[in-house]
N, CA, C and O of each residue as an XYZ file, in Angstrom:
360
protein
N       1.400     -3.086      8.349
C       0.342     -2.655      7.465
C      -0.525     -1.655      8.229
O      -1.018     -1.950      9.318
N      -0.701     -0.486      7.651
C      -1.488      0.532      8.318
C      -2.672      0.974      7.487
O      -3.737      1.266      8.031
N      -2.502      1.029      6.158
C      -3.607      1.435      5.294
C      -3.614      0.596      4.023
O      -2.585      0.081      3.588
N      -4.790      0.476      3.447
C      -4.965     -0.149      2.147
C      -5.712      0.847      1.275
O      -6.655      1.489      1.738
N      -5.309      0.982      0.035
C      -5.905      1.959     -0.871
C      -6.902      1.284     -1.802
O      -6.630      0.232     -2.382
N      -8.076      1.924     -1.931
C      -9.108      1.446     -2.854
C      -9.778      2.655     -3.487
O     -10.326      3.510     -2.792
N      -9.727      2.716     -4.811
C     -10.330      3.804     -5.591
C      -9.892      5.184     -5.113
O     -10.708      6.094     -4.967
N      -8.601      5.323     -4.874
C      -8.040      6.616     -4.503
C      -8.214      7.014     -3.053
O      -7.800      8.106     -2.662
N      -8.808      6.166     -2.259
C      -9.018      6.483     -0.846
C      -8.274      5.463      0.015
O      -8.284      4.266     -0.273
N      -7.631      5.949      1.071
C      -6.925      5.071      1.995
C      -7.866      4.622      3.108
O      -8.619      5.420      3.665
N      -7.807      3.324      3.421
C      -8.618      2.760      4.489
C      -7.683      2.260      5.582
O      -6.756      1.494      5.319
N      -7.934      2.695      6.790
C      -7.084      2.351      7.923
C      -7.362      0.916      8.368
O      -8.509      0.519      8.569
N      -6.289      0.159      8.514
C      -6.386     -1.220      8.975
C      -5.987     -1.248     10.443
O      -4.916     -0.771     10.819
N      -6.864     -1.814     11.266
C      -6.613     -1.896     12.703
C      -6.711     -3.349     13.160
O      -7.073     -4.235     12.387
N      -6.386     -3.571     14.415
C      -6.489     -4.909     14.987
C      -7.970     -5.277     15.153
O      -8.775     -4.468     15.612
N      -8.302     -6.488     14.777
C      -9.687     -6.946     14.862
C     -10.082     -7.269     16.297
O      -9.258     -7.697     17.106
N     -11.350     -7.056     16.591
C     -11.895     -7.412     17.896
C     -12.612     -8.760     17.819
O     -13.039     -9.293     18.843
N     -12.746     -9.308     16.621
C     -13.405    -10.594     16.433
C     -12.458    -11.723     16.844
O     -11.244    -11.613     16.676
N     -13.010    -12.789     17.375
C     -12.245    -13.848     18.007
C     -11.059    -14.392     17.187
O      -9.930    -14.332     17.674
N     -11.257    -14.903     16.006
C     -10.175    -15.552     15.270
C      -9.689    -14.750     14.071
O      -9.148    -15.318     13.123
N      -9.876    -13.449     14.104
C      -9.437    -12.598     13.004
C      -8.326    -11.674     13.473
O      -8.229    -11.344     14.655
N      -7.486    -11.259     12.525
C      -6.315    -10.466     12.855
C      -6.495     -8.981     12.555
O      -6.029     -8.136     13.320
N      -7.169     -8.651     11.443
C      -7.298     -7.267     11.001
C      -8.756     -6.867     10.825
O      -9.654     -7.701     10.708
N      -8.952     -5.536     10.812
C     -10.284     -4.981     10.594
C     -10.127     -3.713      9.769
O      -9.187     -2.945      9.970
N     -11.050     -3.499      8.841
C     -11.068     -2.270      8.055
C     -12.502     -1.747      8.066
O     -13.452     -2.528      8.013
N     -12.652     -0.444      8.136
C     -13.974      0.180      8.095
C     -14.252      0.600      6.655
O     -13.511      1.408      6.096
N     -15.310      0.062      6.047
C     -15.678      0.404      4.682
C     -17.147      0.798      4.664
O     -18.021     -0.018      4.955
N     -17.413      2.048      4.321
C     -18.781      2.597      4.280
C     -19.525      2.363      5.588
O     -20.697      1.984      5.586
N     -18.842      2.589      6.697
C     -19.464      2.484      8.012
C     -19.602      1.073      8.537
O     -20.163      0.873      9.614
N     -19.106      0.093      7.809
C     -19.228     -1.289      8.231
C     -17.841     -1.871      8.509
O     -16.912     -1.670      7.726
N     -17.705     -2.581      9.606
C     -16.423     -3.209      9.949
C     -16.305     -4.535      9.222
O     -17.201     -5.376      9.299
N     -15.194     -4.721      8.514
C     -14.937     -5.973      7.814
C     -13.687     -6.590      8.433
O     -12.606     -6.004      8.378
N     -13.842     -7.773      9.021
C     -12.754     -8.467      9.697
C     -12.163     -9.491      8.739
O     -12.900    -10.202      8.056
N     -10.825     -9.570      8.685
C     -10.184    -10.524      7.796
C      -8.831    -10.942      8.351
O      -8.315    -10.319      9.278
N      -8.264    -11.991      7.785
C      -6.951    -12.481      8.197
C      -7.040    -13.404      9.386
O      -7.600    -13.047     10.423
N      -6.487    -14.592      9.238
C      -6.525    -15.568     10.328
C      -5.494    -15.214     11.396
O      -4.333    -14.944     11.091
N      -5.929    -15.221     12.628
C      -5.028    -14.946     13.745
C      -3.976    -16.054     13.801
O      -4.290    -17.235     13.655
N      -2.734    -15.654     14.012
C      -1.662    -16.630     14.093
C      -0.937    -16.864     12.774
O       0.099    -17.528     12.751
N      -1.466    -16.331     11.675
C      -0.826    -16.491     10.375
C      -0.166    -15.187      9.963
O      -0.567    -14.113     10.412
N       0.856    -15.281      9.102
C       1.543    -14.100      8.577
C       1.344    -14.021      7.075
O       1.011    -15.014      6.428
N       1.550    -12.841      6.530
C       1.444    -12.639      5.091
C       2.839    -12.610      4.478
O       3.773    -12.057      5.060
N       2.966    -13.204      3.311
C       4.242    -13.265      2.609
C       4.072    -12.808      1.163
O       4.171    -13.625      0.248
N       3.818    -11.515      0.939
C       3.639    -11.052     -0.438
C       4.936    -11.153     -1.233
O       6.033    -11.102     -0.676
N       4.786    -11.297     -2.536
C       5.909    -11.351     -3.472
C       6.784    -12.591     -3.266
O       7.999    -12.539     -3.459
N       6.160    -13.705     -2.873
C       6.864    -14.977     -2.717
C       6.026    -16.067     -3.378
O       4.905    -15.809     -3.818
N       6.559    -17.268     -3.446
C       5.774    -18.386     -3.980
C       4.542    -18.623     -3.121
O       3.474    -18.962     -3.632
N       4.694    -18.445     -1.827
C       3.570    -18.618     -0.910
C       2.483    -17.581     -1.187
O       1.293    -17.892     -1.166
N       2.911    -16.341     -1.449
C       1.969    -15.277     -1.781
C       1.255    -15.533     -3.089
O       0.050    -15.309     -3.199
N       2.001    -16.007     -4.090
C       1.385    -16.335     -5.379
C       0.364    -17.462     -5.227
O      -0.695    -17.433     -5.855
N       0.683    -18.454     -4.393
C      -0.240    -19.566     -4.156
C      -1.516    -19.053     -3.493
O      -2.616    -19.462     -3.865
N      -1.374    -18.159     -2.514
C      -2.558    -17.593     -1.847
C      -3.419    -16.819     -2.841
O      -4.638    -16.990     -2.875
N      -2.786    -15.965     -3.652
C      -3.524    -15.143     -4.606
C      -4.249    -16.000     -5.634
O      -5.391    -15.715     -5.994
N      -3.591    -17.040     -6.103
C      -4.200    -17.947     -7.067
C      -5.408    -18.654     -6.457
O      -6.453    -18.765     -7.097
N      -5.265    -19.128     -5.229
C      -6.335    -19.841     -4.536
C      -7.510    -18.920     -4.215
O      -8.667    -19.291     -4.411
N      -7.211    -17.724     -3.725
C      -8.276    -16.821     -3.284
C      -9.014    -16.150     -4.440
O     -10.103    -15.609     -4.248
N      -8.434    -16.182     -5.631
C      -9.099    -15.589     -6.794
C     -10.407    -16.308     -7.101
O     -11.357    -15.698     -7.591
N     -10.454    -17.603     -6.810
C     -11.656    -18.390     -7.076
C     -12.714    -18.301     -5.993
O     -13.815    -18.824     -6.165
N     -12.405    -17.656     -4.888
C     -13.362    -17.529     -3.785
C     -14.296    -16.364     -4.066
O     -13.880    -15.328     -4.584
N     -15.564    -16.547     -3.719
C     -16.563    -15.502     -3.908
C     -16.130    -14.219     -3.184
O     -15.668    -14.266     -2.044
N     -16.286    -13.089     -3.854
C     -15.992    -11.807     -3.227
C     -14.616    -11.250     -3.537
O     -14.197    -10.273     -2.916
N     -13.905    -11.841     -4.478
C     -12.559    -11.371     -4.807
C     -12.578     -9.930     -5.317
O     -11.584     -9.215     -5.185
N     -13.691     -9.502     -5.895
C     -13.804     -8.142     -6.430
C     -14.874     -7.315     -5.733
O     -15.291     -6.279     -6.250
N     -15.320     -7.761     -4.565
C     -16.385     -7.078     -3.822
C     -15.807     -6.429     -2.567
O     -15.418     -7.134     -1.637
N     -15.742     -5.081     -2.525
C     -15.128     -4.420     -1.376
C     -15.847     -4.628     -0.039
O     -15.339     -4.201      0.998
N     -16.997     -5.264     -0.041
C     -17.672     -5.538      1.225
C     -17.336     -6.934      1.742
O     -17.898     -7.368      2.748
N     -16.424     -7.646      1.067
C     -16.073     -8.995      1.508
C     -14.684     -9.020      2.147
O     -13.819     -8.208      1.819
N     -14.493     -9.949      3.048
C     -13.201    -10.113      3.714
C     -12.147    -10.574      2.711
O     -10.985    -10.184      2.819
N     -12.533    -11.394      1.740
C     -11.592    -11.894      0.741
C     -10.978    -10.739     -0.047
O      -9.786    -10.769     -0.351
N     -11.755     -9.743     -0.375
C     -11.265     -8.578     -1.121
C     -10.136     -7.883     -0.352
O      -9.087     -7.586     -0.923
N     -10.351     -7.626      0.934
C      -9.363     -6.903      1.742
C      -8.143     -7.769      2.039
O      -7.027     -7.252      2.102
N      -8.329     -9.063      2.220
C      -7.189     -9.951      2.425
C      -6.319     -9.989      1.172
O      -5.091     -9.972      1.264
N      -6.955    -10.042      0.004
C      -6.195    -10.034     -1.255
C      -5.435     -8.722     -1.413
O      -4.313     -8.719     -1.920
N      -6.023     -7.615     -0.990
C      -5.330     -6.326     -1.036
C      -4.104     -6.347     -0.126
O      -3.031     -5.874     -0.501
N      -4.276     -6.896      1.063
C      -3.177     -6.948      2.019
C      -2.026     -7.821      1.506
O      -0.859     -7.529      1.770
N      -2.353     -8.880      0.781
C      -1.336     -9.754      0.198
C      -0.739     -9.142     -1.060
O       0.257     -9.648     -1.577
N      -1.325     -8.067     -1.560
C      -0.817     -7.425     -2.780
C      -1.176     -8.194     -4.030
O      -0.413     -8.187     -4.995
N      -2.316     -8.855     -4.037
C      -2.715     -9.694     -5.175
C      -3.119     -8.866     -6.383
O      -3.852     -7.883     -6.270
N      -2.629     -9.282     -7.533
C      -3.056     -8.777     -8.842
C      -3.274    -10.003     -9.687
O      -2.324    -10.570    -10.226
N      -4.524    -10.420     -9.808
C      -4.817    -11.673    -10.485
C      -4.306    -12.830     -9.650
O      -4.655    -12.959     -8.476
N      -3.472    -13.680    -10.261
C      -2.952    -14.852     -9.556
C      -1.576    -14.611     -8.941
O      -0.999    -15.535     -8.367
N      -1.042    -13.413     -9.044
C       0.295    -13.102     -8.533
C       0.205    -12.106     -7.382
O      -0.739    -11.320     -7.303
N       1.195    -12.145     -6.490
C       1.254    -11.176     -5.396
C       2.474    -10.288     -5.587
O       3.451    -10.671     -6.230
N       2.392     -9.097     -5.014
C       3.514     -8.166     -5.089
C       3.659     -7.481     -3.740
O       2.733     -7.501     -2.928
N       4.810     -6.876     -3.496
C       5.021     -6.207     -2.213
C       4.183     -4.966     -2.072
O       3.754     -4.622     -0.970
N       3.939     -4.276     -3.195
C       3.137     -3.058     -3.140
C       1.657     -3.406     -3.083
O       1.199     -4.353     -3.723
N       0.917     -2.623     -2.304
C      -0.530     -2.760     -2.260
C      -1.084     -1.941     -3.411
O      -1.166     -0.716     -3.327
N      -1.462     -2.613     -4.477
C      -1.922     -1.924     -5.672
C      -3.330     -1.378     -5.493
O      -4.136     -1.921     -4.737
N      -3.604     -0.308     -6.194
C      -4.921      0.316     -6.144
C      -5.857     -0.406     -7.100
O      -5.463     -0.744     -8.217
N      -7.086     -0.646     -6.677
C      -8.107     -1.265     -7.519
C      -8.905     -0.160     -8.190
O      -9.283      0.821     -7.550
N      -9.156     -0.323     -9.463
C      -9.934      0.685    -10.204
C     -11.364      0.293    -10.332
O     -12.154      1.027    -10.926
């Protein structure tokens, strides 16, 4: 994973410097750390669908300043389902 697209703009995903996080994205000058270190993502699988369904109920699913938003993008979540493609949010 190198970039995630949001509203027509690509955001570069880099390795996080925070202790237990795996990824970091810069959004409007602010670093947002997400993803648990030691875990892998499995988009377009039953595991991915379970993650997307679970994370939809967490605060910040539609807020680009939250870690949950970027993690859902990385998993390819669209509602309660995941897909291999990282879909663009409108």
